[in-house]
C-alpha positions, 0 to 999 in steps of 0.5 A, spaced: 501 579 503 502 572 503 507 568 508 510 562 505 510 556 509 516 554 512 517 546 510 519 542 516 524 536 516 519 531 520 520 524 520 515 518 521 510 514 518 503 517 519 497 512 518 492 515 514 484 513 513 483 515 505 477 518 504 472 517 499 473 521 492 480 522 494 486 520 489 492 517 494 496 523 491 491 528 493 491 525 500 499 525 501 498 532 498 493 534 504 498 530 509 504 534 507 501 540 507 498 539 514 505 537 517 508 542 513 513 536 511 519 538 506 518 530 504 513 525 503 510 520 500 505 514 500 505 507 499 501 504 494 495 507 490 488 506 492 483 508 487 479 514 489 473 509 490 477 505 494 478 508 502 482 505 508 489 505 510 494 508 506 501 509 510 504 516 508 511 516 509 514 523 512 522 525 511 527 519 512 521 515 512 521 515 504 527 511 504 523 505 506 516 506 503 518 501 497 518 496 503 511 498 505 509 498 498 511 491 496 508 488 502 502 483 502 495 487 503 488 486 506 481 489 503 474 488 504 470 489 498 463 489 496 461 486 489 455 487 485 453 481 481 450 482 474 452 488 472 459 489 468 462 496 467 467 499 463 472 500 469 470 494 473 467 498 479 461 503 480 465 509 477 464 506 470 459 506 465 454 499 465 456 494 459 452 489 460 446 487 465 444 479 466 440 476 471 442 473 477 440 466 480 447 465 484 447 461 491 452 462 496 455 456 495 456 457 488 459 464 489 464 461 494 466 455 489 467 461 484 471 465 489 475 459 491 478 458 484 482 465 485 486 463 491 493 462 490 498 464 484 493 467 479 494 471 472 491 478 472 491 483 466 491 490 469 485 494 467 485 500 463 482 504 468 488 504 472 494 509 474 500 504 471 504 508 466 505 507 457 510 511 454 509 516 460 501 516 460 497 513 465 492 508 462 486 511 464 488 517 460 488 512 453 482 509 456 478 515 456 480 517 449 477 510 447 484 507 446 486 500 448 493 499 450 495 492 450 497 490 458 502 485 460 499 479 464 502 479 471 502 474 476 499 475 484 498 471 489 491 471 493 492 468 500 485 467 502 478 470 500 473 470 506 465 471 505 462 475 510 455 476 507 451 474 500 445 477 499 441 475 492 446 480 487 451 483 492 456 480 497 461 482 502 468 479 502 475 479 505 481 479 501 489 477 502 493 478 497 500 480 494 502 487 492 499 489 485 493 485 486 487 489 483 481 487 487 477 490 481 479 485 476 478 479 481 470 481 482 470 482 474 473 475 474 468 471 479 463 475 476 465 472 469 466 465 472 459 465 475 456 467 468 453 473 470 458 479 471 460 483 476 463 489 479 466 492 485 462 497 489 465 499 495 473 497 497 477 498 504 484 497 505 484 494 512 491 492 513 498 493 510 506 490 512 503 489 519 499 496 520 492 496 521 486 500 520 484 500 527 490 505 528 489 510 522 487 517 522 482 521 518 483 527 514 478 531 519 481 529 525 488 531 523 485 538 521 482 539 528 489 537 532 495 542 533 501 541 530 504 538 536 498 533 537 499 531 529 507 530 530 505 525 536 501 520 531 507 519 527 510 512 527 518 511 528 521 511 521 523 504 522 516 501 523 516 501 516 521 495 516 519 491 522 519 485 519 526 485 517 532 482 522 535 487 527 542 487 528 545 492 534 552 494 532 557 496 537 560 504 537 566 503 532 561 499 527 556 504 528 561 509 526 564 506 520 557 504 517 555 511 518 561 513 514 559 507 508 564 502 510 562 495 511 563 492 518 565 485 522 559 483 526 560 477 531 555 471 531 551 469 526 548 474 521 542 473 517 542 474 510 538 479 506 536 486 508 538 488 516 535 493 521 541 497 524 541 499 530 547 502 535 548 500 542 543 505 545 538 503 539 538 509 535 536 506 528 541 507 523 538 504 517 539 498 512 544 494 511 546 487 508 551 481 509 556 481 504 559 474 501 565 476 505 561 476 511 561 483 512 555 488 514 555 493 509 550 499 509 545 500 504 540 505 505 542 510 511 538 515 515 540 522 517 540 524 524 533 525 526 530 531 529 
């Protein structure tokens, strides 16, 4: 006789080091199961080929997952020159092979062309949806779907190593940037082609890979030890201005009402706290000068 696991209203952010071969959703479901969490969500897809930092929001933290998804990200990438694949990475079929006679200076110069705001066309082998189906499903069926060009920003490309036809780089970029596409673009600019053979996310939204835990480490821990790894719900939005409300204002905010706040309040989204520093949720400054609730949390355990 099988017993049904009791799901818990557990709240917080887990920094997971996603393993190779796992989709982001597989990693999410594994973590959700290990925590017996009633609710969970990840914060930006990593391809199965990619590893590294995948913040997973549990419970009330899922209300703020989008802020992590929308944040800038940093990746450590390994690029193979001279070979172009149909997926832009090592999982795809080889389309073209060309000899490589590139210097490190030429490689650095090609990378520099893609620093700043650039246009990217999302790859067909991606989880982006078209009429309810992921693009990679169309690609596997041999169907090419027209994709909308998107504007992304590459803040920096740092070259670590360059050896004949393999380079390792660190890329800091805006959300929605495809490092696979960047590798292909750099290869095209050099005239020899290229594809991605390794990708590891090392930072996002102020979270660092150095603080992340692996799935096998989680499996070896007790439930109490796992819970101790969770970061606070509001860690997902620490970059937003903090406002402390008095007891009356806290009460009315939690009732869904806008409140006055003395002093100068910054515009945009605000982290709201009670006098005893309990996180209440998100608010924003209205045109009339009042702070209105935007996304409140239920009482945490």
